[in-house]
C-alpha positions in Angstrom: -4.3 33.1 -5.3 -3.7 32.1 -1.7 -0.6 32.0 0.0 1.3 29.3 2.2 2.9 31.5 3.9 1.8 34.3 6.6 1.5 37.3 4.1 2.9 40.3 5.4 0.1 42.8 5.5 0.4 46.3 3.9 0.2 48.1 7.0 3.4 46.1 8.5 5.2 46.8 5.6 4.7 50.4 5.9 5.2 50.6 9.5 8.5 48.6 9.0 9.7 51.0 6.8 8.9 54.2 8.6 11.3 57.4 7.8 12.1 55.5 4.4 11.1 55.6 0.8 8.6 52.7 0.4 10.5 50.2 -2.2 8.5 47.3 -3.8 10.3 44.5 -5.6 9.3 42.0 -8.1 10.6 39.1 -9.5 9.1 38.7 -13.2 9.1 35.5 -15.2 7.0 34.2 -18.1 6.7 31.4 -20.6 8.0 28.5 -18.3 6.4 25.7 -20.6 6.6 22.8 -18.1 6.7 19.9 -20.2 9.1 18.7 -23.1 10.8 22.2 -23.3 11.8 22.4 -19.8 15.5 23.0 -18.7 15.5 21.8 -15.0 18.6 23.7 -14.4 17.0 26.9 -15.3 13.9 26.2 -12.7 16.5 25.4 -10.1 18.2 28.6 -10.4 14.9 30.7 -10.5 13.7 28.9 -7.1 17.4 29.7 -5.6 16.9 33.3 -6.7 13.6 33.8 -5.2 14.6 32.0 -1.9 17.5 34.1 -1.7 16.2 37.6 -2.5 12.9 37.6 -1.1 10.9 39.9 -3.3 7.7 41.4 -2.4 6.2 39.9 -5.4 6.6 36.9 -7.8 4.8 37.7 -11.0 4.2 34.9 -13.6 2.9 36.1 -17.1 1.3 32.9 -18.6 2.5 29.9 -20.1 3.2 27.6 -17.4 2.5 24.4 -19.4 3.1 23.3 -23.0 0.3 21.6 -24.1 -2.2 22.3 -21.2 -1.9 18.9 -19.7 -2.2 17.7 -16.0 1.0 16.7 -15.5 2.6 19.9 -16.6 0.6 22.1 -14.6 1.2 19.9 -11.6 5.0 20.5 -11.9 3.8 24.2 -12.2 2.2 23.8 -8.8 5.3 22.7 -7.1 7.2 25.8 -8.6 4.3 28.1 -7.3 4.2 26.6 -4.0 8.0 27.2 -3.5 7.8 30.6 -4.5 4.9 31.5 -2.1 7.3 30.4 1.0 9.1 33.6 0.2 7.1 36.1 -1.7 3.3 37.0 -2.7 2.7 35.2 -6.2 0.4 36.4 -9.0 0.0 34.3 -11.9 -2.2 34.6 -15.2 -3.0 32.2 -17.9 -1.0 32.3 -21.3 -2.2 30.9 -24.6 -0.5 27.6 -24.1 -2.4 27.0 -20.7 -5.7 27.0 -22.8 -7.2 24.2 -24.5 -9.0 26.1 -27.1 -9.8 22.8 -29.0 -12.7 22.3 -26.5 -14.5 25.4 -27.3 -13.3 26.7 -30.8 -15.2 29.9 -32.2 -17.4 29.5 -29.1 -18.6 26.0 -29.9 -18.6 23.8 -26.9 -17.7 24.7 -23.0 -15.9 27.8 -22.8 -15.1 26.9 -19.1 -13.3 23.6 -20.1 -10.8 25.5 -22.1 -9.0 26.6 -18.7 -10.3 23.4 -16.6 -6.9 22.3 -15.8 -5.6 25.5 -15.3 -8.2 26.1 -12.4 -7.8 22.9 -10.9 -4.1 22.9 -10.3 -3.2 27.0 -10.6 -5.9 28.9 -9.8 -9.7 29.2 -9.9 -9.1 33.0 -10.3 -7.6 33.9 -14.0 -7.7 37.7 -13.3 -6.3 37.9 -9.7 -5.9 41.3 -7.9 -2.8 41.6 -5.5 -2.7 44.8 -3.1 0.4 45.4 -1.0 2.1 48.5 0.1 3.0 50.6 -2.4 1.5 48.8 -5.3 -1.9 47.3 -6.8 -1.0 44.5 -9.5 -4.3 43.6 -11.5 -3.9 40.7 -13.5 -5.8 40.5 -17.0 -6.8 36.9 -19.2 -5.6 37.9 -22.5 -5.6 34.2 -23.6 -9.1 33.8 -24.9 -8.6 30.7 -27.3 -10.2 31.0 -30.9 -12.7 33.2 -31.0 -14.0 35.5 -33.9 -12.3 38.6 -32.4 -8.7 36.9 -32.6 -9.3 35.6 -36.5 -6.6 36.8 -38.7 -5.8 36.2 -42.1 -2.7 34.6 -41.0 -3.4 31.0 -39.9 -0.2 30.9 -37.7 -2.1 33.3 -35.6 -4.8 30.7 -34.8 -4.7 30.1 -30.8 -1.8 32.5 -30.4 -3.0 36.0 -30.8 -4.4 37.7 -27.6 -7.3 39.9 -26.7 -8.9 42.0 -24.3 -12.5 42.9 -24.0 -13.9 46.2 -23.1 -15.6 45.0 -19.7 -12.1 43.6 -18.8 -10.5 47.1 -19.0 -13.4 48.5 -17.0 -12.8 46.0 -14.3 -9.1 47.0 -14.1 -10.1 50.6 -14.1 -12.6 49.9 -11.2 -9.7 48.1 -9.4 -7.2 50.6 -9.6 -9.8 53.6 -8.5 -9.7 51.5 -5.1 -5.8 52.1 -4.8 -4.5 54.6 -2.3 -3.1 57.4 -3.7 0.6 57.3 -4.7 0.4 53.5 -5.2 2.3 52.1 -8.3 -0.3 50.4 -10.9 0.8 47.5 -12.6 -0.9 45.1 -14.9 0.0 41.1 -15.5 -0.9 39.6 -18.8 0.6 37.1 -21.0 0.6 38.8 -24.5 3.1 41.2 -25.3 1.4 44.7 -26.7 4.8 45.9 -28.4 6.3 44.5 -31.4 8.9 42.0 -30.9 12.3 42.7 -32.1 13.0 39.5 -33.7 9.5 38.4 -34.4 8.3 41.6 -35.7 4.9 40.9 -34.3 2.6 42.1 -31.6 1.2 39.4 -29.3 -2.1 41.2 -28.7 -4.8 42.8 -30.9 -5.9 46.4 -30.8 -2.7 47.4 -29.0 -2.8 51.3 -29.4 -6.3 51.2 -28.1 -5.3 49.1 -25.2 -2.2 50.9 -24.2 -4.2 53.8 -24.5 -6.6 52.8 -22.0 -3.8 51.8 -19.7 -2.4 55.4 -19.7 -5.9 56.6 -19.0 -6.2 54.5 -15.8 -2.6 55.6 -14.6 -0.9 52.2 -15.3 2.7 52.5 -14.6 3.9 49.1 -15.6 2.8 46.4 -17.8 4.4 42.8 -17.1 3.8 40.4 -20.0 5.8 37.8 -22.1 4.7 35.7 -25.0 7.3 36.8 -27.3 10.1 34.5 -26.0 12.8 37.4 -26.3 13.4 39.7 -23.4 12.4 43.4 -24.0 12.0 46.8 -22.1 10.1 49.7 -23.4 8.9 52.9 -22.4 5.4 54.0 -23.9 4.9 57.7 -23.8 1.1 59.2 -23.8 -0.4 62.3 -23.3 -1.9 61.2 -20.0 0.9 58.8 -18.6 4.2 56.8 -19.5 4.1 53.1 -19.1 6.7 50.9 -18.8 6.7 47.7 -20.5 8.3 44.5 -19.0 8.5 41.5 -21.2 10.1 38.7 -19.8 11.7 35.7 -22.0 10.8 32.2 -21.9 12.4 29.8 -19.4 12.5 26.8 -21.6 14.7 25.7 -24.6 12.1 27.9 -26.8 14.1 31.2 -26.8 13.6 33.3 -30.0 16.5 33.8 -32.4 19.2 31.7 -30.2 18.6 34.5 -27.2 19.4 32.9 -23.8 16.5 32.5 -21.5 15.8 35.4 -19.1 13.7 36.8 -16.3 13.4 40.6 -15.0 14.1 41.7 -11.6 12.4 45.1 -10.8 12.3 47.8 -8.2 9.7 50.5 -7.8 9.8 53.6 -5.5 7.9 56.4 -5.4 10.6 58.0 -8.1 11.3 55.5 -10.4 11.0 52.2 -12.1 14.0 50.1 -12.5 14.0 46.8 -14.7 17.2 44.5 -14.8 17.0 41.5 -16.9 18.9 38.5 -15.8 20.1 36.2 -18.7 21.0 32.4 -18.3 24.2 31.8 -18.6 25.3 28.0 -20.2 28.5 28.2 -18.7 27.7 29.5 -15.2 24.3 27.4 -15.0 23.0 30.6 -13.6 21.3 33.7 -14.4 23.7 36.6 -14.6 23.4 40.3 -14.9 22.2 41.8 -18.2 20.8 45.1 -19.4 19.2 47.5 -17.0 17.0 50.6 -17.5 15.6 53.0 -15.0 12.5 55.2 -15.8 11.1 58.1 -13.9 7.7 57.6 -12.3 
């Protein structure tokens, strides 16, 4: 999506770091749920972190709203405009951002499901961001209620995520345009790894999709949906992939877990993911677990 700040071109970032190993920093948050579940102090703390740390990228993996309402997206838009003053921003929709009832099972106008998201957040629901050292591809896993997302569990209606083959092929094409050595990252909403507390995958056909990611050389997946923080490493014969699952920024955390965000540092040699946990006592996000993976 367009930036309100003057972007730092890939070439200028590279020139700035001549003689240094190129480092890319990302701030990953998810499930902000602007609306009734909002906790204003948490949003304010996040805005302070973004302003002070000047990450290269702020990545938001969906569920900006609670009920896909205009007012919720308007507040989310203000949050994004603030972030774009300090960083490049990439954002994708989550299942709460989709008005699935406007086109259930393909009946109705599918474009209407994301009408408010496109009006207030971005026309592009699958953006691509290229900066020095990294290519980040957004994928929309929030398809509404389709025949492909139906299960025998009624609780899954409008909840389960899905990726079509054409979406995976588009991501592959985008990564093929990347420079050799660039980190490859996916931003999507639904979690492809089973949640520790929920015991559920957010995404259908996870093994096939994770295999496709490995085949196309994806280093990092940024997701949310499960409302619990987690960092995993998925081994594959082709390539290992780090999965950064950010917790929610709202009062809807799972199992009494605190709200959380992830701070990520990528170099040529490693990917470091540090979780920041909300402290009600400090009214701030404080350091939590940290993991480092070799690239």
